[in-house]
VEXSE-268482 format. One record per residue (C-alpha): x, y, z; residue number from 1. Coordinates in Angstrom, 2 decimals, decimal comma. Layout:
N
<site <X; Y; Z>; NUM>;
...
This chain:
419
<site <-2,38; 25,09; -84,94>; 1>;
<site <-0,80; 25,65; -88,33>; 2>;
<site <-2,41; 24,94; -91,65>; 3>;
<site <-1,15; 24,64; -95,17>; 4>;
<site <-3,35; 25,55; -98,11>; 5>;
<site <-6,17; 23,04; -98,34>; 6>;
<site <-5,68; 20,62; -101,15>; 7>;
<site <-8,22; 20,43; -103,92>; 8>;
<site <-9,55; 16,98; -103,34>; 9>;
<site <-12,34; 15,19; -105,09>; 10>;
<site <-14,66; 15,89; -102,21>; 11>;
<site <-16,08; 13,40; -99,75>; 12>;
<site <-19,24; 12,85; -97,80>; 13>;
<site <-21,14; 15,15; -95,49>; 14>;
<site <-18,42; 14,90; -92,80>; 15>;
<site <-15,41; 15,23; -95,13>; 16>;
<site <-14,48; 18,77; -93,96>; 17>;
<site <-13,64; 17,37; -90,51>; 18>;
<site <-10,49; 15,93; -92,11>; 19>;
<site <-9,02; 19,43; -91,95>; 20>;
<site <-7,66; 20,28; -88,47>; 21>;
<site <-8,32; 24,02; -88,80>; 22>;
<site <-11,94; 23,52; -89,81>; 23>;
<site <-12,47; 20,95; -87,05>; 24>;
<site <-11,08; 23,20; -84,30>; 25>;
<site <-12,95; 26,31; -85,46>; 26>;
<site <-16,17; 24,31; -85,87>; 27>;
<site <-16,04; 23,01; -82,28>; 28>;
<site <-15,19; 26,46; -80,88>; 29>;
<site <-17,99; 28,05; -82,90>; 30>;
<site <-20,42; 25,42; -81,62>; 31>;
<site <-19,76; 26,38; -78,00>; 32>;
<site <-19,82; 30,08; -78,86>; 33>;
<site <-23,16; 29,62; -80,62>; 34>;
<site <-24,57; 27,75; -77,62>; 35>;
<site <-23,56; 30,69; -75,45>; 36>;
<site <-25,18; 33,11; -77,88>; 37>;
<site <-28,43; 31,15; -77,85>; 38>;
<site <-28,44; 31,05; -74,05>; 39>;
<site <-28,03; 34,84; -74,06>; 40>;
<site <-30,76; 35,31; -76,68>; 41>;
<site <-33,21; 33,38; -74,50>; 42>;
<site <-32,22; 35,50; -71,51>; 43>;
<site <-32,50; 38,80; -73,39>; 44>;
<site <-35,85; 37,99; -74,97>; 45>;
<site <-37,33; 36,72; -71,70>; 46>;
<site <-35,93; 39,65; -69,72>; 47>;
<site <-37,62; 42,06; -72,15>; 48>;
<site <-40,98; 40,38; -71,50>; 49>;
<site <-40,41; 41,20; -67,81>; 50>;
<site <-39,42; 44,81; -68,56>; 51>;
<site <-42,25; 45,72; -70,97>; 52>;
<site <-45,54; 44,49; -72,43>; 53>;
<site <-44,86; 46,02; -75,85>; 54>;
<site <-44,76; 43,36; -78,58>; 55>;
<site <-42,70; 45,73; -80,68>; 56>;
<site <-39,95; 46,15; -78,07>; 57>;
<site <-39,87; 42,40; -77,51>; 58>;
<site <-39,52; 41,84; -81,25>; 59>;
<site <-36,74; 44,43; -81,37>; 60>;
<site <-34,57; 42,16; -79,19>; 61>;
<site <-34,46; 39,81; -82,18>; 62>;
<site <-34,00; 42,73; -84,57>; 63>;
<site <-31,11; 44,17; -82,53>; 64>;
<site <-28,99; 41,17; -83,51>; 65>;
<site <-29,59; 41,76; -87,23>; 66>;
<site <-29,89; 45,56; -87,62>; 67>;
<site <-26,06; 45,99; -87,45>; 68>;
<site <-25,71; 43,49; -90,31>; 69>;
<site <-28,06; 45,66; -92,37>; 70>;
<site <-26,29; 48,93; -91,51>; 71>;
<site <-22,63; 47,88; -91,33>; 72>;
<site <-22,45; 44,55; -93,12>; 73>;
<site <-21,07; 45,92; -96,39>; 74>;
<site <-18,30; 47,77; -94,52>; 75>;
<site <-17,54; 44,53; -92,66>; 76>;
<site <-17,21; 42,73; -95,98>; 77>;
<site <-14,71; 45,29; -97,26>; 78>;
<site <-12,77; 44,95; -94,00>; 79>;
<site <-12,74; 41,14; -94,41>; 80>;
<site <-11,31; 41,46; -97,93>; 81>;
<site <-8,76; 44,19; -97,08>; 82>;
<site <-7,38; 42,77; -93,81>; 83>;
<site <-6,36; 39,47; -92,27>; 84>;
<site <-9,65; 37,67; -91,76>; 85>;
<site <-8,37; 35,85; -88,69>; 86>;
<site <-7,52; 39,15; -86,99>; 87>;
<site <-10,87; 40,62; -87,94>; 88>;
<site <-12,59; 37,68; -86,27>; 89>;
<site <-10,41; 38,07; -83,18>; 90>;
<site <-11,40; 41,73; -82,87>; 91>;
<site <-15,08; 40,90; -83,28>; 92>;
<site <-14,97; 38,07; -80,73>; 93>;
<site <-13,22; 40,30; -78,17>; 94>;
<site <-15,85; 43,01; -78,64>; 95>;
<site <-18,72; 40,58; -78,19>; 96>;
<site <-17,09; 39,19; -75,04>; 97>;
<site <-16,85; 42,71; -73,56>; 98>;
<site <-20,48; 43,59; -74,41>; 99>;
<site <-21,82; 40,32; -72,99>; 100>;
<site <-19,77; 40,71; -69,81>; 101>;
<site <-21,18; 44,23; -69,29>; 102>;
<site <-24,69; 42,91; -69,89>; 103>;
<site <-24,13; 40,22; -67,26>; 104>;
<site <-22,83; 42,75; -64,74>; 105>;
<site <-25,67; 45,26; -65,21>; 106>;
<site <-28,39; 42,60; -65,04>; 107>;
<site <-26,82; 41,08; -61,90>; 108>;
<site <-26,82; 44,54; -60,29>; 109>;
<site <-30,44; 45,12; -61,34>; 110>;
<site <-29,45; 48,18; -63,38>; 111>;
<site <-30,84; 47,06; -66,75>; 112>;
<site <-33,83; 48,61; -68,53>; 113>;
<site <-35,47; 48,12; -71,96>; 114>;
<site <-33,24; 50,66; -73,73>; 115>;
<site <-29,98; 49,55; -72,12>; 116>;
<site <-30,87; 45,92; -72,88>; 117>;
<site <-31,45; 46,81; -76,54>; 118>;
<site <-28,24; 48,87; -76,65>; 119>;
<site <-26,08; 46,02; -75,37>; 120>;
<site <-27,71; 43,36; -77,56>; 121>;
<site <-27,12; 45,81; -80,42>; 122>;
<site <-23,44; 45,97; -79,42>; 123>;
<site <-23,23; 42,17; -79,62>; 124>;
<site <-24,92; 42,44; -83,01>; 125>;
<site <-22,18; 44,82; -84,14>; 126>;
<site <-19,63; 42,13; -83,32>; 127>;
<site <-21,70; 39,60; -85,25>; 128>;
<site <-21,83; 41,94; -88,25>; 129>;
<site <-18,04; 42,34; -88,22>; 130>;
<site <-17,37; 38,64; -87,62>; 131>;
<site <-19,80; 37,18; -90,17>; 132>;
<site <-18,19; 38,01; -93,54>; 133>;
<site <-14,66; 37,25; -92,28>; 134>;
<site <-15,77; 33,91; -90,81>; 135>;
<site <-17,73; 32,79; -93,87>; 136>;
<site <-15,00; 33,92; -96,28>; 137>;
<site <-12,37; 32,08; -94,20>; 138>;
<site <-14,05; 28,70; -94,81>; 139>;
<site <-12,19; 28,52; -98,11>; 140>;
<site <-8,93; 28,74; -96,13>; 141>;
<site <-9,95; 25,79; -93,97>; 142>;
<site <-11,07; 23,14; -96,50>; 143>;
<site <-10,47; 22,12; -100,11>; 144>;
<site <-12,70; 23,62; -102,82>; 145>;
<site <-14,56; 20,35; -103,42>; 146>;
<site <-15,55; 20,19; -99,75>; 147>;
<site <-16,79; 23,79; -99,53>; 148>;
<site <-20,56; 23,03; -99,84>; 149>;
<site <-20,28; 20,36; -97,13>; 150>;
<site <-18,33; 22,77; -94,91>; 151>;
<site <-21,06; 25,40; -95,28>; 152>;
<site <-23,68; 22,78; -94,38>; 153>;
<site <-21,66; 21,65; -91,33>; 154>;
<site <-21,38; 25,25; -90,15>; 155>;
<site <-25,14; 25,47; -90,42>; 156>;
<site <-25,44; 22,25; -88,40>; 157>;
<site <-23,16; 23,75; -85,73>; 158>;
<site <-25,36; 26,82; -85,43>; 159>;
<site <-28,57; 24,82; -85,39>; 160>;
<site <-27,20; 22,24; -82,96>; 161>;
<site <-26,63; 25,21; -80,68>; 162>;
<site <-30,22; 26,28; -81,34>; 163>;
<site <-31,46; 22,89; -80,15>; 164>;
<site <-29,32; 22,73; -76,99>; 165>;
<site <-28,78; 26,37; -76,05>; 166>;
<site <-32,38; 27,55; -75,63>; 167>;
<site <-33,48; 24,67; -73,42>; 168>;
<site <-30,29; 25,00; -71,39>; 169>;
<site <-30,83; 28,74; -71,17>; 170>;
<site <-34,40; 28,35; -69,97>; 171>;
<site <-33,29; 25,85; -67,33>; 172>;
<site <-30,44; 28,06; -66,09>; 173>;
<site <-32,68; 31,12; -65,88>; 174>;
<site <-35,29; 29,20; -63,89>; 175>;
<site <-32,66; 27,79; -61,49>; 176>;
<site <-30,57; 30,95; -61,09>; 177>;
<site <-31,18; 34,23; -62,89>; 178>;
<site <-30,78; 35,89; -66,25>; 179>;
<site <-27,36; 37,36; -65,43>; 180>;
<site <-25,93; 33,81; -65,48>; 181>;
<site <-27,06; 33,39; -69,09>; 182>;
<site <-25,23; 36,55; -70,10>; 183>;
<site <-22,10; 35,55; -68,15>; 184>;
<site <-21,97; 32,12; -69,81>; 185>;
<site <-22,19; 33,74; -73,22>; 186>;
<site <-19,28; 36,01; -72,36>; 187>;
<site <-17,22; 32,98; -71,31>; 188>;
<site <-18,12; 31,09; -74,51>; 189>;
<site <-16,15; 33,57; -76,64>; 190>;
<site <-12,90; 32,64; -74,89>; 191>;
<site <-12,56; 29,27; -76,64>; 192>;
<site <-13,01; 30,83; -80,07>; 193>;
<site <-10,42; 33,49; -79,28>; 194>;
<site <-7,90; 30,81; -78,23>; 195>;
<site <-8,48; 28,77; -81,41>; 196>;
<site <-8,11; 31,84; -83,62>; 197>;
<site <-4,85; 32,80; -81,88>; 198>;
<site <-3,47; 29,33; -82,63>; 199>;
<site <-4,70; 29,13; -86,23>; 200>;
<site <-2,16; 30,18; -88,87>; 201>;
<site <-3,87; 30,37; -92,28>; 202>;
<site <-1,78; 29,94; -95,47>; 203>;
<site <0,38; 33,07; -95,67>; 204>;
<site <-0,59; 33,87; -99,23>; 205>;
<site <-4,24; 33,92; -98,20>; 206>;
<site <-3,95; 35,48; -94,76>; 207>;
<site <-4,72; 39,05; -95,55>; 208>;
<site <-1,70; 40,11; -97,64>; 209>;
<site <-4,02; 41,24; -100,42>; 210>;
<site <-3,60; 44,61; -102,07>; 211>;
<site <-5,77; 46,93; -100,02>; 212>;
<site <-8,31; 49,21; -101,61>; 213>;
<site <-9,79; 52,40; -100,16>; 214>;
<site <-12,89; 51,45; -98,16>; 215>;
<site <-15,49; 53,17; -100,33>; 216>;
<site <-13,84; 51,97; -103,54>; 217>;
<site <-13,79; 48,41; -102,19>; 218>;
<site <-17,47; 48,62; -101,30>; 219>;
<site <-18,35; 50,02; -104,74>; 220>;
<site <-16,48; 47,15; -106,40>; 221>;
<site <-18,42; 44,55; -104,43>; 222>;
<site <-21,76; 46,25; -105,09>; 223>;
<site <-20,99; 46,60; -108,82>; 224>;
<site <-20,16; 42,90; -109,08>; 225>;
<site <-23,33; 41,79; -107,30>; 226>;
<site <-25,48; 44,25; -109,25>; 227>;
<site <-24,03; 43,03; -112,56>; 228>;
<site <-24,53; 39,33; -111,80>; 229>;
<site <-28,06; 38,23; -112,66>; 230>;
<site <-27,80; 34,97; -110,64>; 231>;
<site <-26,59; 36,85; -107,55>; 232>;
<site <-29,35; 39,46; -107,90>; 233>;
<site <-31,91; 36,66; -107,83>; 234>;
<site <-30,30; 35,08; -104,76>; 235>;
<site <-30,34; 38,43; -102,96>; 236>;
<site <-34,01; 39,02; -103,76>; 237>;
<site <-34,93; 35,55; -102,50>; 238>;
<site <-32,97; 36,11; -99,30>; 239>;
<site <-34,55; 39,52; -98,69>; 240>;
<site <-38,15; 38,40; -99,07>; 241>;
<site <-37,72; 35,09; -97,24>; 242>;
<site <-35,89; 36,80; -94,37>; 243>;
<site <-38,62; 39,43; -94,01>; 244>;
<site <-41,31; 36,76; -93,71>; 245>;
<site <-39,32; 34,38; -91,51>; 246>;
<site <-38,63; 37,13; -88,97>; 247>;
<site <-42,22; 37,12; -87,73>; 248>;
<site <-42,12; 33,65; -86,22>; 249>;
<site <-38,74; 34,08; -84,59>; 250>;
<site <-39,27; 37,59; -83,24>; 251>;
<site <-42,72; 36,86; -81,76>; 252>;
<site <-41,86; 33,46; -80,29>; 253>;
<site <-41,33; 34,80; -76,72>; 254>;
<site <-44,80; 36,38; -76,85>; 255>;
<site <-46,31; 33,10; -78,05>; 256>;
<site <-44,66; 31,26; -75,16>; 257>;
<site <-45,75; 33,74; -72,48>; 258>;
<site <-49,10; 35,16; -73,64>; 259>;
<site <-50,58; 32,57; -75,98>; 260>;
<site <-49,40; 29,39; -74,25>; 261>;
<site <-49,07; 30,90; -70,74>; 262>;
<site <-45,70; 29,19; -70,45>; 263>;
<site <-42,44; 29,85; -68,68>; 264>;
<site <-38,87; 30,48; -69,79>; 265>;
<site <-38,45; 26,70; -70,03>; 266>;
<site <-41,37; 26,54; -72,48>; 267>;
<site <-39,67; 29,19; -74,59>; 268>;
<site <-36,39; 27,27; -74,47>; 269>;
<site <-38,11; 24,06; -75,56>; 270>;
<site <-39,76; 25,86; -78,45>; 271>;
<site <-36,41; 27,18; -79,65>; 272>;
<site <-34,96; 23,71; -79,13>; 273>;
<site <-37,61; 22,18; -81,41>; 274>;
<site <-36,67; 24,74; -84,05>; 275>;
<site <-33,01; 23,76; -83,69>; 276>;
<site <-33,69; 20,03; -83,91>; 277>;
<site <-35,67; 20,54; -87,12>; 278>;
<site <-32,71; 22,48; -88,49>; 279>;
<site <-30,18; 19,77; -87,61>; 280>;
<site <-32,21; 16,92; -89,07>; 281>;
<site <-32,67; 18,85; -92,31>; 282>;
<site <-29,06; 20,03; -92,58>; 283>;
<site <-27,87; 16,41; -92,69>; 284>;
<site <-29,64; 15,71; -95,99>; 285>;
<site <-30,29; 19,09; -97,61>; 286>;
<site <-27,06; 18,90; -99,65>; 287>;
<site <-28,14; 15,62; -101,26>; 288>;
<site <-31,61; 17,03; -101,89>; 289>;
<site <-30,12; 20,09; -103,57>; 290>;
<site <-27,91; 17,95; -105,82>; 291>;
<site <-30,81; 15,71; -106,79>; 292>;
<site <-33,65; 18,20; -107,26>; 293>;
<site <-31,91; 21,56; -107,52>; 294>;
<site <-31,87; 24,69; -105,38>; 295>;
<site <-35,21; 26,00; -106,61>; 296>;
<site <-37,12; 22,92; -105,49>; 297>;
<site <-35,39; 22,94; -102,08>; 298>;
<site <-36,00; 26,66; -101,43>; 299>;
<site <-39,65; 26,41; -102,52>; 300>;
<site <-40,37; 23,42; -100,28>; 301>;
<site <-38,53; 25,18; -97,44>; 302>;
<site <-40,73; 28,24; -97,88>; 303>;
<site <-43,88; 26,10; -97,68>; 304>;
<site <-42,55; 24,40; -94,53>; 305>;
<site <-41,87; 27,74; -92,86>; 306>;
<site <-45,29; 29,04; -93,87>; 307>;
<site <-46,84; 25,96; -92,25>; 308>;
<site <-44,86; 26,77; -89,12>; 309>;
<site <-46,21; 30,32; -88,86>; 310>;
<site <-49,79; 29,20; -89,53>; 311>;
<site <-49,70; 26,42; -86,93>; 312>;
<site <-47,91; 28,64; -84,42>; 313>;
<site <-50,62; 31,26; -84,76>; 314>;
<site <-53,23; 28,64; -83,85>; 315>;
<site <-51,26; 26,71; -81,22>; 316>;
<site <-52,86; 26,36; -77,80>; 317>;
<site <-50,49; 23,75; -76,33>; 318>;
<site <-46,71; 23,47; -76,11>; 319>;
<site <-46,45; 20,21; -78,14>; 320>;
<site <-48,33; 21,78; -81,06>; 321>;
<site <-46,06; 24,84; -80,95>; 322>;
<site <-42,96; 22,64; -80,84>; 323>;
<site <-44,20; 20,61; -83,83>; 324>;
<site <-44,78; 23,82; -85,75>; 325>;
<site <-41,30; 25,08; -84,90>; 326>;
<site <-39,73; 21,77; -85,91>; 327>;
<site <-41,15; 22,44; -89,38>; 328>;
<site <-39,90; 26,02; -89,17>; 329>;
<site <-36,37; 24,90; -88,35>; 330>;
<site <-36,39; 22,49; -91,28>; 331>;
<site <-37,57; 25,21; -93,65>; 332>;
<site <-35,13; 27,75; -92,26>; 333>;
<site <-31,95; 25,68; -92,67>; 334>;
<site <-32,96; 24,32; -96,09>; 335>;
<site <-33,58; 27,81; -97,47>; 336>;
<site <-30,69; 29,63; -95,81>; 337>;
<site <-28,08; 26,95; -96,56>; 338>;
<site <-29,15; 26,82; -100,21>; 339>;
<site <-28,98; 30,61; -100,54>; 340>;
<site <-25,56; 30,75; -98,84>; 341>;
<site <-24,08; 28,02; -101,04>; 342>;
<site <-25,47; 29,70; -104,16>; 343>;
<site <-23,83; 32,98; -103,12>; 344>;
<site <-20,43; 31,49; -102,24>; 345>;
<site <-20,13; 29,50; -105,47>; 346>;
<site <-20,78; 32,64; -107,55>; 347>;
<site <-18,39; 35,02; -105,75>; 348>;
<site <-14,67; 35,44; -106,62>; 349>;
<site <-12,30; 35,00; -103,68>; 350>;
<site <-10,85; 38,50; -104,06>; 351>;
<site <-14,21; 40,07; -103,19>; 352>;
<site <-15,80; 37,13; -101,37>; 353>;
<site <-16,11; 38,97; -98,07>; 354>;
<site <-17,92; 41,85; -99,76>; 355>;
<site <-20,27; 39,56; -101,66>; 356>;
<site <-21,15; 37,62; -98,52>; 357>;
<site <-21,59; 40,83; -96,54>; 358>;
<site <-24,01; 42,15; -99,16>; 359>;
<site <-25,92; 38,88; -98,96>; 360>;
<site <-26,00; 39,10; -95,16>; 361>;
<site <-26,99; 42,77; -95,21>; 362>;
<site <-29,88; 42,06; -97,55>; 363>;
<site <-31,12; 38,85; -95,91>; 364>;
<site <-30,64; 39,79; -92,27>; 365>;
<site <-31,64; 43,34; -93,01>; 366>;
<site <-34,90; 41,91; -94,28>; 367>;
<site <-35,19; 40,01; -91,01>; 368>;
<site <-34,53; 43,14; -88,95>; 369>;
<site <-37,16; 45,14; -90,80>; 370>;
<site <-39,51; 42,15; -90,66>; 371>;
<site <-39,11; 41,77; -86,89>; 372>;
<site <-40,01; 45,43; -86,42>; 373>;
<site <-42,90; 45,28; -88,88>; 374>;
<site <-44,47; 42,06; -87,59>; 375>;
<site <-44,09; 43,29; -84,01>; 376>;
<site <-45,97; 46,48; -84,99>; 377>;
<site <-48,69; 44,39; -86,67>; 378>;
<site <-49,01; 42,27; -83,50>; 379>;
<site <-49,48; 45,43; -81,41>; 380>;
<site <-52,02; 46,74; -83,93>; 381>;
<site <-54,15; 43,68; -84,72>; 382>;
<site <-53,01; 40,95; -82,33>; 383>;
<site <-50,49; 38,14; -82,21>; 384>;
<site <-52,50; 35,59; -84,17>; 385>;
<site <-53,22; 38,04; -86,98>; 386>;
<site <-49,51; 38,90; -87,29>; 387>;
<site <-48,46; 35,25; -87,55>; 388>;
<site <-51,15; 34,48; -90,12>; 389>;
<site <-50,07; 37,54; -92,11>; 390>;
<site <-46,52; 36,16; -92,26>; 391>;
<site <-47,98; 32,93; -93,63>; 392>;
<site <-49,65; 34,83; -96,46>; 393>;
<site <-46,40; 36,70; -97,15>; 394>;
<site <-44,33; 33,52; -97,38>; 395>;
<site <-46,82; 31,78; -99,67>; 396>;
<site <-46,86; 34,86; -101,90>; 397>;
<site <-43,06; 34,67; -102,29>; 398>;
<site <-43,48; 31,36; -104,15>; 399>;
<site <-44,22; 33,51; -107,20>; 400>;
<site <-40,45; 34,12; -107,27>; 401>;
<site <-40,07; 30,65; -108,79>; 402>;
<site <-41,14; 32,35; -112,02>; 403>;
<site <-39,95; 35,94; -111,49>; 404>;
<site <-36,54; 35,26; -109,92>; 405>;
<site <-35,71; 31,53; -109,98>; 406>;
<site <-32,69; 30,23; -108,10>; 407>;
<site <-29,58; 29,91; -110,31>; 408>;
<site <-29,17; 26,66; -112,18>; 409>;
<site <-26,34; 24,34; -111,14>; 410>;
<site <-23,57; 25,88; -113,27>; 411>;
<site <-25,11; 29,30; -113,90>; 412>;
<site <-22,75; 32,09; -112,89>; 413>;
<site <-20,31; 29,83; -111,00>; 414>;
<site <-16,75; 31,14; -110,63>; 415>;
<site <-13,41; 29,51; -110,02>; 416>;
<site <-12,69; 29,85; -106,23>; 417>;
<site <-9,14; 30,89; -107,07>; 418>;
<site <-10,24; 33,97; -109,06>; 419>;
C-alpha cells in the first residue's frame, strides 16, 4: 500500500478522510485492534475483582494503561519526531502483542496474581505510550490538511465504536469461556495493524528523514514551545483537570457493576458499551457543533454531561439507569477529548508535532492515572457513592476554567501544518 503526499483539498464532509487509502486501511486495522484492547480491558478489570476486594487495586488496572503515558509520553514524542513514525508504531504494536500473549498464557495456566496482572497491563500501557504520539502525528501523512479535523474525529469514532462493541463482546466471551480468551484475542488483534503498517509507505520526505536531535534537547524544544504558547498552555490545563475528574467514573465502573448493581461481567460489558455508543453518536456531530458554537461551548457542555454521568452512576440501583448515565458520560468524553485534541494539533508545528501531542497525552492521561488512583483511594476511605459524587463536584468546579483558562478562539495560535 503506497501513498503519495496527501493533496491539500478544500475539505469534505465527516467521511471525507476515507477517500485516502492509507487512512482507510489504518482506520479499519485500528478499529479491530481497539476492539481487542477493550475486550482485554474488560477481562483485566473483571479478573482483578476476582483477585482482590481493594477498590484501589481495581482502579489501578485502569491507571496502569495511562501511567506509562504520564512517565514516558514525552520521550515517546521525541522518538516520533526523530524516527520513522511507521517503524515506531510497528515496534509498539509488536511489544503489545507480546505482552498480551504472555498475559493470555499466564491466566490460562492459572499463574496470574494482582501484581503480575498490573505488571503486564502496565507493559501494554508502555506500548500504548510509544504508539500514541507516532500514530496521532502520522494522521497528517494520511490525509490532506483540510481533512485533518475530520480524520481526528473519525479516529475517535473508531476508538469509541470499539468501546461500544468490545466490552459487551468481552463480557460474553468471558462468561462463555474464560478470561484467558479475552487476552488471546487482544494479542491476535495486533496482527492486522502490523500487516497494514508493513504495507504502508508514507511519502519519503515525511517518513522519518528529519534531522535528528539529541533526545533531551528534542524534549526541551517541545516543552519550551508548549510552555511559550498561551493557547496550548490553556489546552493542557483543561485536559489535565478534565482527565483527573473523568478517571473516577471509568476506574470505578467494575466496582459499580459488581458491588453496587450486583451484576456480572456481562453487566460490566453492557455498561462500557453504553459509554461507547454515547461516544459514537456524539462524535458524528461534534465537529459541526464546534464550528458553530466554538470549542469553549462544546467542552463546557461536555463537562456538564460527564458530571451528570458520575452523579447518576453514584445513585444507580439498576443496570438501565447506569447505562443511561454512561451514555451521557460517553457523549461528554468524546466531545471534550476530541475538541482538546483538535485544538492541540492545529497549534503544533509538524517538526515537533509528536512532542507536542506527547506532552498533551502525558498531561491529560497522566491526570487520568493520578485520578484513578486518587478516586480509588477515596472509595476505599469513604465508600463508592461518596467517591463518585466527589468527582461530580470536581468536574462542576472545573467550569470556572471558562474564565481562567478559556479554550483558544478559532484562529488563535494556529500554525501552518507545513511548518
